[in-house]
C-alpha positions as CSV (number, residue, x, y, z in Angstrom):
1,M,0.0,0.0,0.0
2,P,1.5,3.4,-0.9
3,G,2.5,5.7,1.8
4,S,0.4,8.8,2.6
5,P,1.9,12.0,1.1
6,V,2.5,14.7,3.6
7,T,-0.4,16.9,2.4
8,G,-2.2,18.3,5.4
9,H,1.0,19.7,7.0
10,D,3.1,20.0,3.9
11,K,5.8,22.4,4.9
12,A,6.6,23.5,1.3
13,S,3.0,24.5,0.7
14,N,2.8,26.2,4.1
15,D,5.9,28.2,3.4
16,R,4.4,29.5,0.2
17,L,1.1,30.4,1.9
18,S,2.7,32.3,4.7
19,L,4.7,34.3,2.2
20,Q,1.4,35.7,0.9
21,Q,0.3,37.2,4.2
22,P,0.1,41.0,3.7
23,N,1.4,41.7,7.2
24,G,4.0,38.9,7.3
25,A,2.2,37.1,10.0
26,P,2.2,33.3,10.0
27,G,-0.8,31.2,9.2
28,P,-3.0,30.3,6.3
29,V,-3.9,32.8,3.6
30,P,-7.4,34.2,4.1
31,A,-10.1,32.8,1.7
32,P,-10.4,34.9,-1.5
33,A,-13.3,37.3,-1.9
34,E,-16.4,35.7,-3.3
35,G,-16.2,35.3,-7.1
36,L,-12.4,35.3,-7.1
37,A,-10.7,32.0,-7.9
38,L,-7.5,30.8,-6.4
39,A,-4.5,30.5,-8.7
40,P,-3.9,26.9,-9.8
41,P,-1.0,25.2,-7.9
42,S,2.4,25.4,-9.5
43,P,4.2,22.3,-10.7
44,A,6.4,22.5,-7.6
45,E,3.3,22.7,-5.3
46,R,1.6,19.8,-7.0
47,W,4.8,17.7,-6.7
48,A,5.2,18.6,-3.0
49,R,1.7,17.4,-2.3
50,A,2.1,14.2,-4.2
51,R,5.7,13.2,-3.5
52,T,6.3,14.3,0.1
53,F,6.2,11.5,2.6
54,H,6.8,10.9,6.3
55,H,9.2,8.4,7.6
56,S,6.5,6.8,9.8
57,S,4.8,5.3,6.7
58,Y,7.8,2.9,6.2
59,S,8.4,0.4,9.0
60,V,11.4,-1.9,9.0
61,A,9.2,-4.8,8.1
62,R,7.6,-3.0,5.2
63,V,10.9,-1.9,3.7
64,A,12.4,-5.4,4.2
65,G,9.4,-7.0,2.6
66,D,9.2,-4.8,-0.4
67,R,13.0,-5.0,-1.0
68,A,12.8,-8.8,-0.9
69,E,9.7,-8.9,-3.1
70,R,11.5,-6.9,-5.8
71,G,14.7,-8.8,-5.4
72,L,16.7,-5.6,-4.9
73,R,20.1,-5.3,-3.1
74,V,20.6,-2.2,-1.0
75,S,24.0,-0.8,-0.3
76,V,24.4,1.9,2.3
77,C,27.4,4.2,2.1
78,L,28.7,6.7,4.7
79,P,31.4,9.1,3.5
80,A,33.3,9.9,6.7
81,R,35.9,12.4,8.0
82,E,36.8,12.5,11.7
83,C,33.5,10.9,12.8
84,A,34.7,8.4,15.5
85,G,32.2,9.9,18.0
86,T,29.1,9.0,15.9
87,V,30.0,6.4,13.2
88,G,29.9,3.5,15.6
89,E,26.3,4.1,16.7
90,I,25.2,4.6,13.1
91,V,26.9,1.4,11.9
92,A,25.5,-0.6,14.8
93,T,22.0,0.5,14.0
94,L,22.5,-0.2,10.3
95,G,23.7,-3.7,11.3
96,E,20.4,-4.4,13.0
97,L,18.6,-3.3,9.9
98,Q,20.9,-5.6,7.9
99,T,19.9,-8.5,10.2
100,A,16.2,-7.6,9.7
101,G,16.6,-7.8,5.9
102,A,16.2,-4.1,5.1
103,I,19.7,-3.7,3.6
104,D,22.5,-5.8,2.3
105,A,25.8,-3.9,2.7
106,I,27.2,-1.2,4.9
107,V,30.2,0.6,3.5
108,V,32.2,3.5,5.1
109,V,34.4,5.5,2.8
110,D,36.9,7.2,5.1
111,A,38.9,10.3,4.3
112,A,42.1,9.3,6.2
113,S,40.5,10.3,9.5
114,Q,43.0,10.6,12.4
115,D,40.5,10.0,15.2
116,G,40.0,6.3,14.6
117,T,36.8,6.5,12.5
118,A,37.9,3.5,10.3
119,T,38.6,1.4,13.4
120,V,35.3,2.2,15.1
121,A,33.3,1.5,11.9
122,E,35.1,-1.8,11.3
123,R,34.6,-2.9,14.8
124,E,30.8,-2.4,14.4
125,G,30.7,-4.5,11.2
126,A,31.1,-2.0,8.3
127,V,33.3,-2.6,5.3
128,V,35.7,0.3,5.3
129,W,37.6,1.7,2.4
130,Q,40.0,4.6,2.4
131,E,38.8,7.0,-0.3
132,A,42.3,7.2,-1.7
133,E,42.2,3.5,-2.4
134,L,39.3,3.8,-4.7
135,M,40.0,4.5,-8.4
136,P,43.4,6.0,-7.7
137,S,44.1,6.5,-11.4
138,H,41.8,9.5,-11.2
139,G,44.2,11.4,-8.9
140,A,43.7,12.9,-5.5
141,V,40.2,12.8,-4.0
142,L,38.6,16.2,-4.2
143,G,36.1,16.2,-1.3
144,K,32.8,14.4,-0.4
145,G,31.3,14.4,-3.9
146,D,34.4,12.7,-5.3
147,A,34.3,10.1,-2.5
148,M,30.7,9.4,-3.3
149,W,31.5,8.9,-7.0
150,R,34.4,6.6,-6.3
151,A,32.3,4.6,-3.8
152,L,30.1,3.4,-6.7
153,S,33.1,1.2,-7.7
154,V,32.6,-0.9,-4.5
155,L,28.8,-0.6,-3.9
156,E,27.1,-3.5,-5.5
157,G,23.4,-2.9,-4.8
158,E,20.8,-1.9,-7.3
159,V,19.7,0.7,-4.7
160,V,22.3,3.0,-3.1
161,C,21.7,5.1,0.0
162,F,24.2,7.8,1.1
163,L,24.0,8.8,4.8
164,D,25.9,11.4,6.9
165,A,28.5,9.8,9.2
166,D,28.3,12.6,11.8
167,T,24.6,12.3,12.7
168,E,24.0,12.3,16.4
169,G,21.3,10.2,17.9
170,F,21.0,8.1,14.7
171,S,17.7,6.1,14.5
172,E,16.6,3.4,12.1
173,H,14.0,5.7,10.6
174,F,16.8,7.8,8.9
175,L,17.4,4.8,6.7
176,T,13.9,3.3,6.4
177,G,12.4,6.7,5.7
178,L,14.8,7.2,2.8
179,L,14.4,3.8,1.3
180,G,10.6,3.7,1.8
181,P,9.5,5.8,-1.2
182,L,12.1,4.3,-3.4
183,L,11.0,0.7,-2.7
184,C,7.3,1.2,-1.9
185,E,6.0,4.0,-4.1
186,P,5.6,3.5,-7.9
187,G,7.8,5.5,-10.3
188,V,10.3,6.9,-7.7
189,S,14.0,6.8,-8.6
190,F,15.5,9.3,-6.2
191,V,14.6,10.3,-2.6
192,K,15.9,13.2,-0.7
193,A,15.6,13.8,3.0
194,F,14.4,16.9,4.8
195,Y,14.3,17.7,8.5
196,R,14.8,20.3,11.2
197,R,18.3,21.1,12.1
198,P,18.5,22.8,15.5
199,L,21.3,25.3,15.8
200,I,22.4,25.1,19.5
201,H,24.7,27.7,20.7
202,G,26.6,27.6,24.0
203,V,27.8,30.5,26.1
204,S,30.9,30.7,24.0
205,G,28.9,31.3,20.9
206,Q,30.1,28.0,19.4
207,P,27.7,25.2,18.5
208,L,27.2,22.7,21.3
209,R,27.5,19.1,20.4
210,G,25.9,17.9,23.7
211,P,22.3,17.3,24.5
212,A,19.6,19.8,23.8
213,G,19.2,20.6,27.5
214,A,22.8,21.8,27.9
215,P,23.4,25.2,29.5
216,G,23.0,28.0,27.0
217,A,21.2,25.8,24.5
218,T,18.1,26.8,22.6
219,P,16.2,23.4,22.2
220,G,14.0,23.1,19.2
221,A,15.4,26.0,17.3
222,D,15.5,25.4,13.5
223,G,18.5,27.5,12.7
224,G,20.7,24.9,11.0
225,G,21.1,24.5,7.3
226,R,21.8,28.2,6.8
227,V,23.2,27.9,3.3
228,N,20.2,25.7,2.4
229,H,17.7,28.3,3.6
230,L,19.5,31.5,2.5
231,L,21.0,30.5,-0.8
232,A,20.0,27.1,-2.2
233,R,16.3,27.3,-1.9
234,P,16.0,30.9,-3.1
235,A,18.2,30.1,-6.1
236,L,16.1,27.1,-7.1
237,E,13.0,29.2,-6.7
238,L,14.4,31.7,-9.2
239,F,16.2,29.5,-11.7
240,Y,14.6,26.1,-11.3
241,P,11.1,26.8,-10.0
242,Q,10.0,23.3,-10.7
243,L,12.3,22.3,-7.8
244,A,11.1,25.0,-5.4
245,G,9.2,22.5,-3.3
246,V,12.4,20.6,-2.4
247,R,12.8,21.4,1.3
248,Q,16.4,20.5,1.8
249,P,18.3,20.7,-1.5
250,L,21.6,20.4,0.3
251,A,20.8,17.4,2.4
252,G,23.5,14.8,2.2
253,E,21.0,11.9,2.8
254,V,19.7,10.5,-0.4
255,A,18.6,7.1,-1.8
256,A,18.6,6.4,-5.5
257,R,18.6,3.6,-8.1
258,R,22.2,2.8,-9.0
259,E,21.5,3.0,-12.7
260,L,20.4,6.6,-12.3
261,L,23.5,7.5,-10.3
262,E,25.7,6.0,-12.9
263,R,24.2,8.3,-15.6
264,L,25.0,11.5,-13.6
265,P,28.2,13.6,-13.4
266,F,29.3,14.0,-9.8
267,A,30.4,17.5,-8.7
268,T,33.2,17.2,-6.2
269,G,33.2,18.9,-2.8
270,Y,30.2,21.1,-1.7
271,G,28.6,21.2,-5.1
272,V,27.5,17.5,-5.1
273,E,24.1,17.8,-3.6
274,I,22.7,20.7,-5.6
275,A,24.2,19.4,-8.9
276,M,22.8,15.9,-8.3
277,L,19.3,17.3,-7.6
278,I,19.3,19.4,-10.8
279,D,20.7,16.6,-12.9
280,V,18.3,14.0,-11.5
281,W,15.4,16.3,-12.3
282,R,16.7,16.5,-15.9
283,E,17.0,12.8,-16.1
284,V,13.7,11.5,-14.5
285,G,11.5,14.6,-14.1
286,L,9.7,15.7,-11.0
287,D,7.6,12.6,-10.7
288,G,10.8,10.5,-10.4
289,I,11.8,12.4,-7.3
290,A,10.4,12.2,-3.8
291,Q,11.3,13.8,-0.4
292,V,10.8,12.4,3.0
293,D,10.4,14.1,6.4
294,L,12.9,12.6,8.9
295,E,11.9,15.1,11.6
296,E,14.9,16.3,13.6
297,H,18.5,15.8,12.5
298,R,21.5,16.7,14.7
299,N,25.0,16.9,13.4
300,R,28.0,19.2,13.3
301,H,27.5,22.9,12.5
302,Q,30.2,25.0,10.9
303,A,31.1,28.5,12.0
304,L,29.4,31.2,10.0
305,S,32.7,32.3,8.5
306,A,33.3,28.8,7.1
307,L,30.0,28.9,5.2
308,T,31.2,31.5,2.7
309,P,33.2,29.0,0.6
310,M,30.4,26.5,0.8
311,A,27.9,29.1,-0.4
312,L,30.2,30.2,-3.1
313,T,30.7,26.7,-4.4
314,V,26.9,26.0,-4.3
315,L,26.2,29.2,-6.2
316,A,28.9,28.5,-8.8
317,T,27.6,25.0,-9.3
318,I,24.2,26.4,-10.1
319,A,25.6,29.1,-12.3
320,G,27.6,26.4,-14.2
321,R,24.4,24.5,-14.9
322,L,22.8,27.7,-16.2
323,E,25.7,28.4,-18.5
324,R,25.5,24.9,-20.0
325,E,21.8,25.5,-20.6
326,G,22.5,28.8,-22.3
327,R,20.6,30.8,-19.7
328,L,23.7,32.6,-18.3
329,S,26.5,34.1,-20.3
330,P,30.1,33.4,-19.1
331,P,32.6,36.2,-19.1
332,A,33.0,37.7,-22.6
333,A,36.6,36.8,-23.1
334,A,39.1,34.7,-21.2
335,G,41.0,36.7,-18.7
336,E,38.6,39.6,-18.7
337,L,37.1,38.5,-15.4
338,D,38.3,36.1,-12.9
339,N,35.1,35.5,-11.0
340,G,33.0,33.5,-13.4
341,A,31.3,30.2,-12.5
342,A,34.2,28.2,-13.9
343,T,36.6,29.8,-11.4
344,H,34.6,28.6,-8.4
345,A,32.6,25.6,-9.5
346,P,34.1,22.3,-8.4
347,L,35.6,19.8,-10.8
348,E,33.1,17.3,-11.9
349,R,33.6,13.6,-12.4
350,P,32.0,12.1,-15.6
351,P,29.1,9.7,-15.4
352,F,30.3,6.5,-13.7
353,A,28.8,4.4,-16.5
354,S,31.3,6.0,-19.0
355,V,34.4,5.3,-16.9
356,R,36.6,2.3,-16.7
357,V,37.2,1.4,-13.0
358,A,40.9,1.4,-12.2
């Protein structure tokens, strides 16, 4: 039975409605005057109502049953860098899901962490690869996106799920929620997570990594994902309005059909999530994409100053896509300007299907 789309409390629709308030107050838009018709929903709004799901629709038993019925192997990959404090709990939980038949393989791709991440992950049962060991003929590894691309060389499942390795308080629903729409809903090829990311500041002004009740914390605040809210979503609204209903375009948690991932170029570094979303939309259209509400997600926050290069890379990645589509003109002549998209956009790896693994 298909899961129930998140319609009654669809956050994407609510955001749009609240923006229409004349006084900026939250709440629903007043009913139109008699005789005036509401504007028809946009493609993004229609998509959000039909393809937004809640993790609670997908139990472990349901995911495991649908996976077995379809004969699909599921590989879970965690790109990791200095995550010894969290990766053990995550892998242990994934191991329970593996025993329950929801997934087949747990792979950690480690970025030469010095804190023992690889040792902790191996101890809990993950297969661990150092990112530099994967496809070394392609040179140095250039960040997370590159590690994800290289990971395809060792992930064998027809379904691939990428999870963050620094998630605190990891629960099984982070995985089953992502896999659910892909395995249980017809026509879905790509699933993206969305959630609340509390930004918890301590008395020092630095993010706390302790419990929400720690001194100086502001429990329940939804201040995380700042580049997502301030740059990625507005940019999609302007340049890719069909994707305006995607709540967390920069979320690192995704599940996808392997054959789809193999057809995509992979941006290295911070550009991978936004590039993948746009490219997936080009490949399978809105109906092939779903998003799932995972509720609250806690992981590391970066200092505000560290977000500038991230934001610049995300913006340059979008600009690069616009240039390819002929909707944005690059600098008139080489050397005239040194701040075009090509200067800041990350290197992209070619579609995996076109590459010989070595």
